C-alpha positions as CSV (number, residue, x, y, z in Angstrom):
1,M,64.0,96.7,76.5
2,N,64.7,93.8,74.2
3,T,62.1,91.1,74.4
4,S,62.3,87.5,73.2
5,N,60.0,84.5,73.1
6,R,61.9,81.2,73.0
7,V,61.1,77.5,72.7
8,F,63.0,74.6,74.1
9,I,61.3,71.3,73.2
10,A,61.8,67.8,72.0
11,T,60.0,66.0,69.2
12,S,59.9,62.6,67.6
13,L,61.6,62.2,64.3
14,D,58.3,62.8,62.6
15,G,57.6,66.1,64.5
16,F,55.3,65.0,67.2
17,I,55.5,66.2,70.8
18,A,53.2,63.5,72.2
19,D,51.7,60.3,70.9
20,S,48.0,60.0,69.8
21,E,47.0,59.5,73.5
22,G,48.9,62.6,74.6
23,K,51.7,60.5,76.2
24,I,55.4,61.6,76.0
25,D,56.9,58.2,76.8
26,F,59.0,58.4,73.6
27,L,61.2,61.0,75.3
28,D,62.6,58.1,77.5
29,T,63.6,56.0,74.5
30,F,67.2,56.9,75.3
31,P,67.2,57.6,79.0
32,E,70.9,58.3,79.0
33,I,70.1,61.8,77.5
34,N,68.9,62.7,81.0
35,Q,72.4,62.1,82.3
36,I,74.1,64.7,80.1
37,D,73.8,68.5,79.7
38,S,71.7,69.2,76.6
39,G,71.5,72.9,77.3
40,Y,68.3,73.1,79.2
41,F,69.8,74.6,82.4
42,S,71.7,77.3,80.5
43,F,68.5,78.0,78.5
44,T,66.3,78.4,81.6
45,A,69.0,80.5,83.4
46,D,68.6,83.0,80.6
47,I,64.8,83.5,80.8
48,D,62.7,85.7,83.1
49,A,59.5,83.5,83.1
50,M,57.7,80.7,81.4
51,V,54.4,80.8,79.5
52,M,52.8,77.3,79.1
53,G,49.5,76.1,78.0
54,R,46.9,74.4,80.2
55,V,47.5,70.9,78.8
56,T,51.3,71.2,79.5
57,F,50.5,72.5,83.0
58,E,48.3,69.5,83.6
59,T,50.9,67.1,82.2
60,V,53.6,68.6,84.6
61,C,51.2,68.3,87.5
62,G,50.6,64.7,86.7
63,F,54.3,63.8,87.0
64,G,53.9,63.3,90.7
65,I,57.0,65.4,91.5
66,D,57.6,68.7,93.3
67,W,57.1,71.8,91.1
68,P,60.2,71.7,88.9
69,Y,60.4,75.4,87.9
70,Q,62.3,78.1,89.7
71,K,61.2,81.0,87.5
72,P,57.7,82.4,87.4
73,V,55.2,80.3,85.4
74,F,52.2,81.7,83.7
75,V,49.6,79.3,82.4
76,L,47.8,80.5,79.3
77,S,44.2,79.3,79.5
78,N,40.8,80.5,78.5
79,S,39.0,77.6,80.2
80,L,40.7,77.4,83.6
81,T,39.3,79.8,86.3
82,E,41.5,78.7,89.2
83,L,44.6,76.7,89.9
84,P,44.9,73.8,92.4
85,E,45.7,75.1,95.8
86,K,49.2,73.4,95.9
87,Y,50.3,75.5,92.9
88,Q,49.1,78.9,94.3
89,G,52.0,81.3,94.4
90,K,54.0,79.1,92.0
91,V,51.8,79.6,88.9
92,E,49.6,82.3,87.7
93,L,46.7,82.1,85.2
94,V,46.8,84.5,82.2
95,N,44.3,84.8,79.4
96,G,43.3,87.1,76.5
97,S,45.0,87.8,73.2
98,L,48.7,87.0,73.0
99,T,49.6,90.6,72.5
100,Q,47.7,91.6,75.6
101,V,49.3,88.8,77.6
102,L,52.8,89.8,76.4
103,A,52.2,93.5,77.1
104,N,51.1,92.6,80.6
105,L,54.1,90.4,81.2
106,H,56.6,93.0,79.8
107,Q,55.0,95.7,81.9
108,R,55.7,93.5,84.9
109,G,59.4,93.1,83.9
110,F,59.3,89.7,82.2
111,Y,61.0,90.2,78.8
112,K,62.7,86.9,78.0
113,L,60.0,84.2,77.9
114,Y,60.2,80.4,77.6
115,I,57.1,79.4,75.6
116,D,56.0,75.8,76.1
117,G,53.2,73.5,75.1
118,G,52.1,72.5,71.6
119,K,49.0,74.6,71.2
120,T,50.7,77.5,72.9
121,I,53.7,77.4,70.6
122,Q,51.4,77.0,67.6
123,S,49.5,80.1,68.7
124,F,52.6,82.1,69.1
125,L,53.9,81.0,65.7
126,Q,50.6,81.9,64.0
127,E,51.1,85.4,65.3
128,D,54.8,85.4,64.4
129,L,55.8,85.8,68.1
130,I,58.6,83.2,68.4
131,D,62.1,84.5,68.1
132,E,64.1,81.3,68.8
133,M,63.5,77.6,68.9
134,I,65.7,74.9,70.2
135,I,64.3,71.6,69.0
136,T,65.8,68.3,70.2
137,V,64.8,65.4,67.8
138,I,64.5,62.0,69.4
139,P,65.0,59.4,66.5
140,V,61.7,57.6,67.0
141,L,58.8,57.6,64.5
142,L,55.4,57.8,66.2
143,G,53.3,57.8,63.1
144,S,50.7,60.1,64.6
145,G,50.1,62.3,67.6
146,F,50.3,65.9,68.6
147,S,52.4,67.9,66.1
148,L,54.7,70.7,67.2
149,F,53.6,72.7,64.2
150,G,50.3,73.7,62.8
151,P,48.8,75.9,60.1
152,L,50.3,79.3,59.4
153,Q,49.0,82.3,57.4
154,N,52.5,82.8,55.9
155,P,55.8,81.0,55.9
156,L,58.1,81.9,58.7
157,I,61.8,81.7,57.9
158,F,64.3,80.6,60.6
159,E,68.1,80.3,60.3
160,C,69.8,77.3,61.9
161,M,72.5,78.8,64.2
162,E,73.8,75.5,65.5
163,S,73.2,71.8,65.4
164,K,74.5,69.4,68.1
165,L,74.6,65.6,68.2
166,F,74.1,63.8,71.6
167,L,74.9,60.1,72.1
168,D,75.5,59.7,68.4
169,K,71.7,59.6,67.8
170,I,69.8,62.7,69.2
171,V,70.0,65.9,67.2
172,Q,69.4,69.3,68.6
173,N,68.9,72.3,66.3
174,H,68.9,76.0,67.4
175,F,66.8,78.2,65.1
176,V,66.5,82.0,65.1
177,R,63.7,83.8,63.4
178,Q,64.7,85.8,60.4
179,K,62.4,88.8,60.3
180,P,61.8,90.5,57.0
181,L,63.4,93.9,56.6
182,V,60.9,96.7,56.7
183,S,61.5,99.2,53.9
184,S,61.4,102.9,54.8
């Protein structure tokens, strides 16, 4: 079975997913983006499950809305031991090495995964486990904050498959990982 780990995320122009206080208010700089189809629904329709980090899970819980995800959600955390009662049955905790987590999820029939959360995405990239990234760039400079990208052992080459412009100001790029050919 083909497996894929995909990212759909927004950043500031300078590559931050949150400001230095962890706030994501910059995403609402152009609220009209929320009134148009930027591809999120077709993206999520094509996944089996979501893997998010603890901080992202806690951020979503803090929105004060009903649980927004229809697909199974796995929270990757080595520090959480249990979830709040209201999320029981909607979210499952997973931990261990990423290869163990992925093997377990694949064994359970989850092959197409949406990877979300800064540290989680960085961890997947460090182990070269991201196949696609759709990155929407909000044209705001934050100056500092939580970067989408972190240190890597080796460069990872991605090919830009498509770029879209929304509202004449917001750019969305779709990148696919170009894996090196293995010689025989």
